[in-house]
PASEBA-1860 file (N, C-alpha, C; in nm, 3 decimals):
! residues 90
1> MEFLPEKR> 0.083/-0.141/-0.018/-0.007/-0.014/0.012/0.095/0.067/0.021 ~ 0.070/0.220/-0.106/0.115/0.314/-0.117/0.066/0.479/-0.043 ~ 0.089/0.519/0.055/0.018/0.586/0.137/0.077/0.724/0.142 ~ 0.024/0.861/0.091/0.029/0.967/0.136/0.138/1.002/0.197 ~ 0.226/1.088/0.178/0.358/1.081/0.313/0.348/1.151/0.412 ~ 0.202/1.221/0.426/0.169/1.337/0.580/0.063/1.207/0.610 ~ -0.029/1.111/0.514/-0.084/1.054/0.591/-0.032/0.905/0.683 ~ 0.147/0.862/0.625/0.198/0.759/0.654/0.147/0.749/0.886
9> AAFLALFE> 0.202/0.851/0.927/0.160/0.856/1.063/0.027/0.775/1.110 ~ -0.042/0.867/1.055/-0.231/0.809/1.088/-0.219/0.610/1.030 ~ -0.166/0.601/0.925/-0.171/0.459/0.902/-0.150/0.425/1.041 ~ -0.007/0.404/1.066/0.071/0.349/1.141/-0.043/0.359/1.295 ~ -0.130/0.444/1.330/-0.175/0.470/1.412/-0.318/0.369/1.442 ~ -0.374/0.405/1.286/-0.461/0.303/1.241/-0.416/0.155/1.258 ~ -0.296/0.086/1.247/-0.299/0.011/1.252/-0.231/-0.062/1.345 ~ -0.203/0.011/1.461/-0.177/0.017/1.613/-0.290/-0.038/1.672
17> QYKADIAA> -0.436/0.089/1.655/-0.511/0.005/1.703/-0.592/-0.121/1.686 ~ -0.590/-0.141/1.614/-0.638/-0.223/1.518/-0.581/-0.345/1.518 ~ -0.475/-0.386/1.509/-0.357/-0.546/1.509/-0.377/-0.631/1.555 ~ -0.416/-0.596/1.732/-0.470/-0.735/1.731/-0.570/-0.803/1.709 ~ -0.686/-0.724/1.714/-0.819/-0.775/1.684/-0.750/-0.809/1.496 ~ -0.747/-0.811/1.406/-0.706/-0.863/1.285/-0.635/-0.997/1.317 ~ -0.550/-0.952/1.425/-0.396/-1.108/1.435/-0.538/-1.186/1.504 ~ -0.581/-1.210/1.576/-0.764/-1.247/1.667/-0.826/-1.332/1.582
25> QPGCRNLK> -0.863/-1.285/1.443/-0.989/-1.318/1.353/-0.935/-1.503/1.330 ~ -1.030/-1.549/1.358/-1.017/-1.708/1.298/-0.953/-1.724/1.184 ~ -0.865/-1.839/1.220/-0.775/-1.857/1.117/-0.656/-1.767/1.066 ~ -0.597/-1.666/1.136/-0.461/-1.612/1.164/-0.428/-1.649/1.240 ~ -0.292/-1.659/1.153/-0.140/-1.735/1.203/-0.084/-1.684/1.241 ~ -0.088/-1.520/1.187/0.055/-1.389/1.177/0.070/-1.343/1.098 ~ 0.055/-1.200/1.140/0.021/-1.067/1.108/0.150/-1.007/1.118 ~ 0.181/-0.918/1.014/0.350/-0.832/1.041/0.277/-0.737/0.951
33> LAEDVTNT> 0.394/-0.601/0.972/0.374/-0.495/0.914/0.515/-0.454/0.845 ~ 0.529/-0.423/0.777/0.672/-0.417/0.666/0.650/-0.326/0.600 ~ 0.784/-0.198/0.583/0.747/-0.036/0.526/0.918/-0.149/0.406 ~ 0.869/0.005/0.285/0.989/-0.069/0.166/1.129/0.045/0.238 ~ 1.230/-0.024/0.198/1.361/0.002/0.262/1.399/0.166/0.227 ~ 1.327/0.154/0.083/1.357/0.306/0.026/1.233/0.371/0.022 ~ 1.121/0.371/0.054/1.073/0.485/0.042/0.922/0.414/0.198 ~ 0.934/0.471/0.285/0.839/0.422/0.427/0.705/0.434/0.412
41> SNISTVSV> 0.693/0.530/0.261/0.525/0.563/0.231/0.468/0.446/0.206 ~ 0.563/0.347/0.138/0.526/0.186/0.067/0.534/0.147/0.223 ~ 0.385/0.066/0.225/0.362/-0.015/0.382/0.330/-0.161/0.311 ~ 0.327/-0.265/0.410/0.300/-0.385/0.291/0.202/-0.518/0.472 ~ 0.089/-0.461/0.475/0.075/-0.614/0.594/0.085/-0.759/0.528 ~ 0.136/-0.880/0.585/0.163/-0.982/0.584/0.134/-1.059/0.665 ~ 0.042/-1.134/0.574/-0.049/-1.223/0.716/-0.065/-1.381/0.698 ~ -0.076/-1.450/0.764/-0.127/-1.610/0.740/-0.237/-1.668/0.790
49> WDGQQDLD> -0.240/-1.718/0.679/-0.406/-1.728/0.741/-0.438/-1.873/0.694 ~ -0.532/-1.993/0.789/-0.519/-2.118/0.775/-0.590/-2.136/0.613 ~ -0.698/-2.099/0.582/-0.700/-2.082/0.387/-0.802/-1.963/0.425 ~ -0.755/-2.003/0.251/-0.847/-1.886/0.190/-1.001/-1.834/0.255 ~ -1.092/-1.921/0.303/-1.211/-1.938/0.373/-1.169/-1.870/0.466 ~ -1.050/-1.864/0.547/-1.033/-1.713/0.685/-1.054/-1.635/0.629 ~ -0.973/-1.605/0.519/-0.943/-1.479/0.478/-1.033/-1.435/0.427 ~ -1.096/-1.493/0.319/-1.266/-1.436/0.311/-1.320/-1.356/0.414
57> AYRKSALF> -1.344/-1.499/0.513/-1.452/-1.437/0.644/-1.394/-1.331/0.692 ~ -1.253/-1.315/0.693/-1.212/-1.172/0.761/-1.280/-1.058/0.677 ~ -1.264/-1.092/0.516/-1.249/-0.944/0.454/-1.402/-0.925/0.465 ~ -1.493/-1.003/0.521/-1.661/-1.041/0.491/-1.734/-0.956/0.650 ~ -1.617/-0.936/0.703/-1.668/-0.933/0.842/-1.634/-0.778/0.912 ~ -1.772/-0.745/1.025/-1.737/-0.582/1.074/-1.612/-0.571/1.073 ~ -1.508/-0.533/1.133/-1.382/-0.544/1.176/-1.344/-0.474/1.045 ~ -1.278/-0.561/0.939/-1.277/-0.534/0.775/-1.338/-0.454/0.782
65> AQVWPATK> -1.484/-0.395/0.755/-1.580/-0.248/0.699/-1.558/-0.183/0.785 ~ -1.477/-0.212/0.930/-1.464/-0.043/0.965/-1.294/-0.044/0.969 ~ -1.227/-0.112/0.893/-1.077/-0.037/0.910/-1.051/0.021/0.769 ~ -1.081/-0.110/0.685/-1.006/-0.065/0.540/-1.107/0.036/0.457 ~ -1.199/0.087/0.534/-1.232/0.241/0.499/-1.182/0.348/0.487 ~ -1.153/0.286/0.628/-1.011/0.421/0.693/-0.898/0.426/0.604 ~ -0.841/0.328/0.601/-0.691/0.265/0.504/-0.667/0.337/0.383 ~ -0.792/0.311/0.319/-0.796/0.337/0.182/-0.829/0.527/0.161
73> ALFAAPPT> -0.872/0.564/0.292/-0.881/0.695/0.262/-0.756/0.745/0.304 ~ -0.642/0.701/0.306/-0.505/0.750/0.324/-0.395/0.701/0.215 ~ -0.498/0.580/0.147/-0.428/0.608/-0.004/-0.352/0.691/-0.115 ~ -0.216/0.658/-0.144/-0.189/0.777/-0.212/-0.196/0.743/-0.426 ~ -0.195/0.570/-0.386/-0.180/0.462/-0.548/-0.301/0.345/-0.470 ~ -0.392/0.336/-0.575/-0.459/0.182/-0.538/-0.361/0.113/-0.489 ~ -0.434/0.023/-0.416/-0.390/-0.103/-0.377/-0.342/-0.194/-0.407 ~ -0.219/-0.298/-0.415/-0.240/-0.424/-0.481/-0.310/-0.535/-0.346
81> AHSHTVLW> -0.280/-0.642/-0.413/-0.307/-0.786/-0.284/-0.265/-0.903/-0.364 ~ -0.179/-0.978/-0.288/-0.149/-1.094/-0.354/-0.117/-1.215/-0.287 ~ -0.174/-1.332/-0.290/-0.171/-1.433/-0.204/-0.095/-1.549/-0.282 ~ -0.053/-1.582/-0.178/0.076/-1.707/-0.217/0.046/-1.825/-0.114 ~ 0.090/-1.918/-0.200/0.120/-2.075/-0.083/0.254/-2.097/-0.082 ~ 0.286/-2.138/0.035/0.433/-2.137/0.099/0.430/-2.272/0.047 ~ 0.539/-2.285/0.007/0.626/-2.353/-0.050/0.755/-2.448/0.040 ~ 0.817/-2.366/0.072/0.893/-2.388/0.212/0.931/-2.284/0.288
89> AS> 0.931/-2.287/0.485/0.929/-2.237/0.540/1.067/-2.305/0.615 ~ 1.093/-2.246/0.743/1.236/-2.280/0.792/1.156/-2.251/0.946
END
């Protein structure tokens, strides 16, 4: 997600407010926040879910309906989302 530079702090505060609730969603195994090393306005959430159905359920939840519009209002560019299957982990 690319944020307007002046909105970065607002996003970080929003994430801080909701991160525990997001991580506690059924099927969420891990939640991380990462920023681009050369452009700190480019921030990603990385989450691990038990399955696609759990992620989809979160995206249909009241929590997501509250968090996502507030997050979108801070964007500098349209976001992208990617889902991956882990092939190897240690």
